[in-house]
N, C-alpha and C positions, 0 to 999 in steps of 0.2 A: 503495498501499500505507499510505502513512502514512497519506492522509487516511481510509481505511479505519480503522484503529485510532481514530484523532483524536474519529470521530462513532459508529459501531457499540460500539466500547469501551466509548465517555461513557456510553453509555446503558444498556450492561448493570450499570457499575460503580454506575450512579445508580438500577439496580432492586434490584443486588442489596442498596446501602449505605439506602436511602430506604424504598424500596418493599417489599420483601419482608417476608414475616409467615407464620411456621409452618413446619413440616417438610416434609420432600421426598413425605411421607407422604399431608401433607395440603393442599400447595400445588398438586398436582391438580385439587382443588375451585377454589382460587383463582385459578386459571386462565381460567376461566371468566365471572370480572369484568371489567369493562370496560375499569377503568383498565392490568389488567396485560396485556389483548389487545392494547391499543391499543401496548403498550410493545413487544409482541412482536411486532406487526407493523410498526412503524416502525424497529425493528432488523433486522428479515429484510428489509425494503426497503434499508436502507442498504448492508446488507451484500451486498445482489443488486446495485446500481447499482455500487461499489465493484470487485467482480469482472468485473462488463459493462466497465467505465473498464479494468482489466488483461486482457482479451482482446484491446483494441488494441493492446498493445504486442506486438511479435514474440517469440518464447521464444526467439530469440540472445540477444536484447538484456537479457531477463532473467536466463537464466542468465550471463551476462558481468557483469551488474548484483549479482546474487547471490552471484559465486563471492568478488568484490571483497569486499562489504559481509559476507563469511559466512553468507548465508542460509539455508544448507545445502540448496536446493533448495525451501525452501519455497514462493515466489510462483511457481514453475512447476505448484506440484502444488496451488495455489488456483485457478492458471487450469485445470489440469481438470478438477480439481472441480466447479469450474463450469460447464465445458460439457456433463459428462454427467450435469448435472442436471436440465438443461434437460426439459419437456416433450418426452415420446417419445422420448426418449434410454435407453439402456441405463444400469439404474439398478447393474448388478451392476458396472460400472467406476466407478459414485461409489464405490460400498462398497468397491472395492481401493482407489483411490486416498486414502480416510480410513485403511483401514489402515498406507498405507505413511507418511501423516501421522503415527500413532500411530507409529510406528519412528524418523520421524525424530525427533518430540518424544522420544523415549526414549534418541535413538542415544548423547548423552552417558555415561548410565549404561548401557548395555551395552556399549559398548567397555572392552577391558581397556590402551587406549594411554592415554596421556595426555587427559584429561577436556578436550574443547575447549568453549569459551566461546561457549553461544549468545545470541543478542540477547534481550534482553528483550522488546521491540517483535514480534520474529517469535513468541517464546513466548506471548504476548498474543494475534497473531491466529490460531495456530495453536488456542490454546482456545478463542477466541470463533465458528471455526469450526464446531468440534467442539459446541460447544455450540448453534448454530445448527441444526445439523445432529440433535439432539435434539431439541431441538422443532420441527421437524418431522418427526422420523419415529423412533418408538418404538423399532422395530427397532435403529435407531444407537446408542439407550440401552441396549438388553440386550445389544446386540454388545459394546459397550464394557465395561458392566457382567459380561459374562464373562471379560475379561483382568485376572485378579488381580495380577498381577504388573503392570499401567497405573494399576490402581485404587493401590498401595500406591506407587508411581511419583509420582502425583499429591499428594498430601502432601507427598512431599519437597518439589516445588513454592513450597508454600505458604509456606517460610523466605524471601521472596522480597517482599519486601511490594509490589513494583511487580505481581507476577500472583497477587496473593493472592485480589482477589474474584472473579478469572476463573476461579480454579482450586478454592475455594470452592463458587462456583456450579456447577460442571462434578460436581464429587464429590455435592454435594448431588442432583443431580438419577439421577446414576447410583445411587447405593445405594438411592434411591428405587422403582428396579425391582428390585434383585440381589435372588435370594429369599435366600440366606443372606447371616446378618449377620457385616457382614468381624470378625476380632479385630482388637482393636485394639492387641494386644501385638505383632502382625508391622507393625505401623509402626515403620521404624528413628526412633530416636531418639525415641520419643514425648514422654517426658516433656520434652525439650530442646527438640522445638518446641514444643509448648505454653507451655513458660516463656520462651519467645523471644514468644510473641504480648503487642502491646500492648491495652490492654484493649478496643477496637474489634475487633482480630481474635478476641481469645479471645469477644467477643459472637458475632459469626458463629460461630466454629469449633463455639457450643454448637447454632447449627441443625445440623448435619452429625453433632455427638455424639449429640443425640436419637434419631437413628434406630439410631445401636449399642446404645444401652443402652435400650432400647424395646424390647419383648416385639413381636414381629411378630402384624398381624390375621390371626387365623388364618381369614379367610373370611368363608362366606357366614354365615345367619344359624344356620343350624343345627349350623354349628362353636362357637359360644358357648357351648354348652350344656356344662352341668358333666359331663354323661358324655362328653362328646368332648374335653373338656380332662383329666379325668382320666386320659383313654385316652394322648392325647398324651403326658402327664407319665410314663405307665408304659413306654411305650415308648422314650421317651428315658433316664429317669433322669439324675441329678444334675444339677450348675445348668445351666444355658442359656448359647451364648453372652453375649446378653446382660445377664447375672448376672455372668459372666466377666470384660466389660468393664466392670462397674459397680466391681468389685474393681478393674482395670487402671488407673481414670482419677482412683477414690478415693488411689492410692500415688501419685501425681504431688505432689509438695511442693507448697505452697500454693494446691492449684488451687480448693480450696473457700473460702478465703481471700477470695480475687479474686473468684470471682462473687459472695460476700453483697455485695463494696465494690461490684462492677455492679450487682447488684439494686437498692443502697441508697443510691446516689449520687443527689445533689440535681440538678434542672436550675433555672437560675438565671433568674427572672422578668425579661420587658420592661417596661422604664418607660413606660405607656401604652399597655399593649398591646391590642388591639381584641377582641372577644370571640372564643373559643378557637374555635368552630364556623365562626363567619363567616371567619375565616382560613384554615379547614383548606379549603374552601371557596375560597377565593381558590390556596390551595396549588396544588389539579387543576389549578385553569386556569392556572396558571402550567408546571405540569408538562406541556401539551399548544404551549404556546411554547416553537419550538426555540430561541430565544435564552438562555432561562433555563439550557438544559440545559449551554451554554458555560458558563456564570457558576458553575453545581454545581458542573461538575466542575472550575474551576479550585479553587473553595474545597474540593473534595475532594482536591485533589493538594496544597497548603497543608499539610491536616491531615493526608497522611499524611508529609509531609516532614518536618514536624515531633510528632509524634505518640509521641517516645519518653519521654517522660512519662505516666502514667497521665490525668493532668488536662488532657490537650492537647485532647480533644475538649471541652471547655470553653472554656479560653484563647484557640485559635487560631478560634474562631467569633464570641469576643466581639473579638479583635484584628482578624480580617480587615475587609479596605477594604468586600468586599462584603456583610458585616454589616447592611448598613441594606438592603441591597435584598433581603432574604430576608424571610420574616414569621415571629414567634417561632415561630407553631406546626408549624412544618418543623421546628426544635428538639427540640420536645417530641413531636414523631412518632416523630423519628431514636429520642429515648432510649427510650420507651416499646416500639419493634420490638428493640432487643435486651433490654429487659428482661423481655419475653416470652418469647423465649428462653433465658435467665436460670435464671428462675420453672419453668419445664418443666423442665429437666434437674435443679435441684434438686429438682421436686417426683417424678421419677423415680426418683430417688435415696432419698428419703426411704419408699418402698414398699418397695423392695429391699431383700434378706437382710442388708444392712450398716445399715438403717434406724438400732440406736441409735447407732454413729459418726458417720449422717452427724448425728445431732441433737446430738452431744454438740462439733462441730464449729460447726452451726448457732447453738447457745447463746452458745459460747464467741466468735465475730464478732461477735454481734450484731444477726442479721439481723432478726427480730421487734422490736427496739427503731429498729431504722432504716426500716424499713417503716411501722411507727407514724408516723415523722417525715415521711415523705413521703406521709401518706393524705390528707390534705385538700387538698395544692398540685399532688399529680399523679395520685393512683391514683384517686381519687374528688374530682374539682374541681368545688366547688360549684353554677357556673355550667354543668353538663354535667348534659343531663337523657338518662335511658335511650330515651328515646325516638328518639333522634336518633342516626342510626349513619355511617361515612364513605361508603359505600356501599353505593348503593338503599335499600332500606328491610329487609333481611333482617337480625337483629338476631344469627342465630350464625354470619353472616358472617368468614370466617377472615382477610379481606380488610382490616377493619376494624381498626385497632393498639388503638384505645381499647377497642373490645368484647374483643378479643383477651388483653387488657391484665388487664382487669378481672377476667375469666374465672379465666383463669391464678391471677392474686392468689388468688381466691375457693378454689381449687384447689390452691392450697399450702395456705393456713392451715386446710383439711379435714386434706391427709394429714400437716400439723404435730400438730394437734391430736388425732387418732384414736389413741384409747387408748394414751396416752401423756403422763407424769407432766410432760413440759415444756411442758405446754398452758399452764400459769398463767404463763410468761410473755408470754401476751399479756396480760393486767392489769398495770397498775404498781402501786407500794409503795402506795399508799392505798386500792386495791381488793384487796390481799390484803391488808390489813388489815380490810378490811370482812368477806370471807369468815372470818377466823378470828375475829374479832366475832361470825356468825350460829354460828357453831359455838360460843361459848361460850356464849350466850344460850340456846340450844337444849339447852346441856346436852350436848353430843354432843362426842368427840373432833376435834379436826381428821385431817384425812384426809392419809396418810405423804407423800404428792407436795407438797401444799401445806408442811407443814413441812421440806423436803428442797430448795425451790427458795430459787434462788441469786438474792435481792432483786436485786441491783448487774446482774446480766444482763435483770430484765424492763422493761418498757416504761417509758416517761418522760413526762413534761408532764400536762395534768389529766385527760386522757383513757388507757387503754390501748386497745391493737386493739382486743378483742371490745366494747368501748363503743361506739368510732367506728361499727363494723360494724353493729350493732342502729340507731344512730340512723339511715344511711342506708337499714338494711334498712325502716324505717317509711316511708318517705318515697319507696319506689317503687312506681311504678304497679301495680294489682293482678296482669295480666298479663305484666309485665315476667318478660324469661328471667331476669333475675338474680337474682330471689326464690328460684328452685330453688338456684342455688350460694350465696345466702346463708344459707337455711337448712341446707343441707350443713354449711358452714363450723361454725353456732352449734352444730347439733346435735352434729358431732365433737366440742365441747368436752365433752359431756355423757355422750360413750358411756362405758364402763369399767364400775368397779363405779359405783353409782349413788349420788352424793353428795347429800347434802341443804343443804347449804350455797349449793354453784353452781348449785341450782336456783330457793334464794332468790333468789341475785344475780340472777340473771335475771328473777325473778316479778317484783321490788321494780323496775324498770327497765320493766315493764309488756309483756315479752312475751308472753303466755298469752294476753292481751286483743286485744293485736295479731295470734294466730295466728287465732284463732277470729273477727276480725271477717271478716280474710282468707277464713275457708272459709265462714262463716255469710252474713256481709253484703256483701261486697264484690263479687259477682259474678264471681267469678274461674273463668273454665271450661278454662283449663291443667291437662290431669291431670298433669306433672310435676311443677308447684309445687305443687297441691293435696297429692303425695304424700312431698311432701319436708316441708310443713307437716302433715300428718299424723305421719309421723315426728318431726321434733321436737317434738311436743305431745306424743308419747307419751312419749319423753326427758327432758321436763318433768314432767311431773305425776306417773309412777312413784314408786309407796309415797310418795307425801304430801300428804299432807291439806291442808296450804295452799293447794296448787295445784289441790286438786278442791273447793274451797269456793269461790277465783277462777271457776270453770270453771262452778259451781252460779250463780256471783251476773252471770256474763254472759248465760248460758244458762237464762235465768229465766221461760221461757213454752214449751209447748207446742208451738207454732210454731218458735219458734226449735230446741227439741229435733230436732223433725219435718226440719227442714231439713239438722240437724246430720246423722242419721241417716241420710238421703238421701245424700247425699255420701259418706259411710261407706259404702252399700252397692253406691253406682252401680259402681264399681270395688276390689272386695274385697284384690286385688295390689298395690292403691297404699295402701290404709289396714290392714293387717294386722297392721303391726308394734303400730297403737295399739291394735287389740283387744288384744294379746298382752299388751299393757301395762295395760289396765283388768282382764283376766282374772286378771293376777296381783298387782297393788293390790287388788282385792276379796279374794283370797286371803290377803292379810297384814291386812287391816284387821279381816279375820271372825273372826282368830285374836286380834284387840286390845280388845276388849268392855268393857273396863276401861278405856277411856278414854272419854270424855263427848262428847267432839267426834268422834271414829268413830262413836259410837253415833249418834251428832244425823245425820251426813252419811249413812250406811246407809241412813236412811230419807227423806232430802231429794233428794239427788241422783238423777234421773234416769236419768243413766249408768250410775251404780253399780246402781240396781235393775232397768235392762235386761239386765244382763249377769247378775245376780243369778237371773235365769228360766232353768232348764236350758234349756228349748225355746227358748230364744235361742242359746244357747250351741251347744246341736245344731244348728241350721239356719246358724251363722257356720261348725260343723263341716263338717258335709257338702260345703259350695260351696267349703272351702279344699281339701279333700281331693278332690273334683272338677274342679279348674279347672287340676289341674299334674296331672304325668305324668315316668316317668325321662327319657323321649325330649327331655323340652320344660324342664327343670329348668334354670336358669341364677342365674347371679352377677354382681354387681357389680363391675367392673373397669373403670381405665385405660385408656383408648384413646390417639388423637391429641392434642394439642394443644388443638384445638376441636373439638367432637363433639358431637351430641344427647346430653346428658345419659345418663350411662352406667346411672342406678340405675330408666331405666324400665323395663326387660326383667326388672329382678329378682325371678325369682319364687321361690327357694329357702327367702327368707324365710316363704311358704306353707306349708310341710310343718315348721317348728319351732314357727309357732303354732297349728299343729293336735298337735302335740305335746304343747306346754303345758296345751291345755285335757285333753289326757288325762291329763297326769301330774298335776293340780290332782284329776281325778277318782279319779286311782288312790289317791293319798293318802287322800282321803275315803272309800274302799273301793265308789265309783260307778263303776270304769270294765265292769263286765259292763253295766251299764245302758245305756251310751251305744255298745258294740260292738253291744247287740242295737238301740237305734234306728236305728243305722246298718242292721243288717240289715233290720231292716222297711220304712226308707226307700227302699230296693234294692227291694224286692220293691213298692213303692207306685210307684217309679217305671218296672219292668217293664223292670228291668233287674238280676235276680241275681244278686249272683258281683262283678257289674261294680268295685260302687266301692271293696270290700274288696278283690279281689286287685290292685287299683291300687294301694291303700292298703300292702298287704305288698310291695309290687316299691317305693316309696320308700322305706319302710322299710329295706329290705336296701340299697339304694344308699347311704341315709344312713349308715349302717354302715360301708361302705368307705371312705367320703368323709369322716365326722369324728374316726372312729378315727384314721386316720393324717393327721390334721392338727391338732396341737398348739394353733396359732393360734385357728383358727376353735374349738376347741373351746372355749377359754380365753373367746373373747370371749361363746360362749352361757353360760357359767357368771355372769361378771361381769353380764352385761343383764340376766338371769333370777333372778340370786342363788338358783338352783337347782344343788346340786351335780353334774358332770358325771357324777360313780356314777352320779347316780338317771337321768339322760336314757339313758344306756347301759342300765343294768338294766330300764326299761320298755320301750326299745326291743326286747330281748332277751327281755320277757315275752311282749311283742303276737306279737311275731316264732315262739314258739314252734310246734312242729307238734304237740303233745299236744291232740288232739282233745275232752280232755276239763275240759284249762284254759278256765274259764270268763273268764281276761283275753290269752286266746291269740284273734286273729282267726281262726284254722284253725277255729274251734270254730264260728264263724259262718257259714260257706260250706259251701253243702250240695255232698257228693261230686261230682254232676252238673256245678258248674258252678266245681269247685276245678282253679286255673289256677299253684298256689303251685311245679310241679317246672317251671316257663318259667322263663328265665333272660336277661332283655330286657336286662340290662347288657352281656352279651357277643356283644351283636350288631354 
């Protein structure tokens, strides 16, 4: 039994400490990766050999030895479990033994008498056996997940450092298959438990925490539609369990501060270290060598015994006699894995109902300046190529710590900046002064958020975090998956009420030319990357005459313009936000005919001239309405730590873009002619009533969705500079059932094709 612990648990601890990446919900995918499979197979083989040796000892001897050592009958149970889990044996008996094993493990908490002290090694053995059984059979995991008392009991074992890793790993797997999210408030003395963790334990705890504060995946793609999500919210009402858990965890004193410290903790550089990627290759070779496992375990044990101080992860590794026997890259990867978990938790909290509270804390504890200081040496190391991954050749593989870390960092920046005044903390003081100077030169007032920014909390150093991000963004290969996330992070800085100074700040750094190069000249084929660049281009150019001048200077030939149009038309779902921004900008420019620069741009810019023609707007309008319906409307949302880009299936923006085209037409008195043109298009396509009935249903859904979502309606108003009251009024006019109204959709549908009495939203 002693040998069973020393090898099987060693490998489990090393796997959990050094090789685990992603939450239990995403680790299902990572289990297919060769490294993790090798580790799990080896672990199971060692467990089997140890149990096999246990069967050679008589049961009487095991019972007597167990009585003297107070093993509580566990060795005998392990022997029975091994016997009943062999091929062609009755697995029902194995499950019965597992249940008994759980009861024995929980015995100290179930008895009303004086609680007996259970040997730590035996607890580890029990946890390891249960974990191995979970790996081999999903049924075991689900069975354990059904025991709420057992799940809560496992949290009490996390107070013991010797059993922490085994407990955390088992909890993570169990919560990954549990249908309902557990209530964190039900965990005994949760605040005391979390406050007792050292920094290493807290980072590992974030793996568990991420499952309890994230909204569960609803399942198949048809469950991700807005219709399904709205129905789900109506049925449940009130805050979800994940939202309640977010409130619970935020109430723990010092929790966010410690996460900020973990996220921004530096990693010392080794003198004379070889190339990072080569070291990593050596590291994986080491992991295949059984001898290194013992060495790593000795270091981990030494670290655990001396980790009372929060800096122990640094000091123990540096002082360890084994330090020179391990590559520096292992320490770096170890730290990166911790940070992935921490950044994910912070990202989820930033998107929750307590977003403003979280923002205040992150600003106060200087998260952004800390990440800025890590950028060059850890987050985007200058000799790291995005073409290289650590496992295989899949950049989205969540078993690569480097890829996970970079994407999670970019998602955090996106969540931090999106529609929030704290976004200016991504700049340093000199860059904030530059924004003020841009506003002064343009004779426009500074935006209130910039004026209110506490400059002592902004980035320090020669460059702010946003500027550093732009620098690496320009160096990425055309089809790099990082480009999607980088563009989203930069775009989020521009979201909200349009700021001329923000746009000019980025224009001066060549962002527009870089985007146009990627769309027109780079040969990029990734739809996700192109979509992110279209959206970013729209935010960068909206209402900005300087940006349109730069666009016209770059797209200076008919050939380039046609390539640009082809990219737009190849996927209107991806490019519709850019179309919307051009329509809005054109509408504003046409009201500024007293400005000579505007008049020149209206006559010279191929893009503005193209959208100024009504037939081209109608073509876009027809396509936008035709590619969506109520049952397929989707909206972006945060999913797992590493997942396919969540924006690639968002199409509700197509509905809002079609509304923008019609609102502009209504304001000019042209709405009847646009609706008439849609009717003519229907008959030309030989589908009378199809398009207009579909649009009517879409607008009815729009009313139900946006009239009950304050945040979404505010975003529409800020991004379009059209009062939300005009959005509502236009939709009401279009939905009028008065067939004598020239602005009502019903007036353009022949009675024989009328389907307005059907309510598809109640299906």
